[in-house]
One Martini backbone bead per residue (centre of mass of N, CA, C, O) as a GRO file, in nm:
protein
   49
    1MET     BB    1   8.127  29.151   1.085
    2ILE     BB    2   8.148  29.408   1.305
    3GLU     BB    3   8.081  29.751   1.267
    4GLN     BB    4   7.872  29.810   1.519
    5LEU     BB    5   7.827  29.901   1.870
    6VAL     BB    6   7.529  29.965   2.052
    7VAL     BB    7   7.505  30.153   2.355
    8THR     BB    8   7.442  30.236   2.677
    9ASN     BB    9   7.492  30.447   2.983
   10THR     BB   10   7.391  30.252   3.228
   11ILE     BB   11   7.683  30.120   3.200
   12PRO     BB   12   7.995  30.130   3.266
   13LEU     BB   13   8.292  30.071   3.055
   14GLY     BB   14   8.542  30.231   3.074
   15SER     BB   15   8.811  30.135   2.868
   16LYS     BB   16   8.620  30.030   2.620
   17THR     BB   17   8.564  30.319   2.470
   18GLY     BB   18   8.823  30.309   2.268
   19CYS     BB   19   8.660  30.170   2.069
   20ARG     BB   20   8.546  30.233   1.747
   21LYS     BB   21   8.281  30.024   1.751
   22ILE     BB   22   8.179  30.186   1.999
   23ARG     BB   23   7.852  30.317   2.079
   24VAL     BB   24   7.737  30.573   2.299
   25LEU     BB   25   7.423  30.621   2.448
   26SER     BB   26   7.204  30.839   2.583
   27VAL     BB   27   6.931  30.828   2.850
   28ALA     BB   28   6.857  31.102   2.984
   29GLY     BB   29   6.614  31.211   2.822
   30LEU     BB   30   6.427  30.967   2.862
   31LEU     BB   31   6.424  30.965   3.172
   32GLY     BB   32   6.325  31.255   3.212
   33GLU     BB   33   6.057  31.223   3.058
   34ALA     BB   34   5.943  30.993   3.229
   35ILE     BB   35   5.939  31.144   3.499
   36LYS     BB   36   5.755  31.375   3.408
   37ARG     BB   37   5.510  31.199   3.323
   38ILE     BB   38   5.464  31.069   3.596
   39HIS     BB   39   5.420  31.328   3.758
   40PHE     BB   40   5.174  31.420   3.540
   41ASN     BB   41   5.012  31.162   3.449
   42ASP     BB   42   5.133  31.048   3.187
   43SER     BB   43   5.234  30.894   2.913
   44VAL     BB   44   5.497  30.642   2.856
   45SER     BB   45   5.455  30.447   2.610
   46SER     BB   46   5.517  30.659   2.375
   47LEU     BB   47   5.836  30.645   2.407
   48PHE     BB   48   5.840  30.317   2.290
   49VAL     BB   49   5.726  30.357   1.971
   0.00000   0.00000   0.00000
């Protein structure tokens, strides 16, 4: 049995978010940091390690 399903908010789920077993995580901070690092010509790969 599935105890919990973790997804990101990159695609809207609509009415499916009412299920107790679905946990939606925001990727806003990660995307913002990646954009900042690209702008300043810094490493992006360290975000995903």
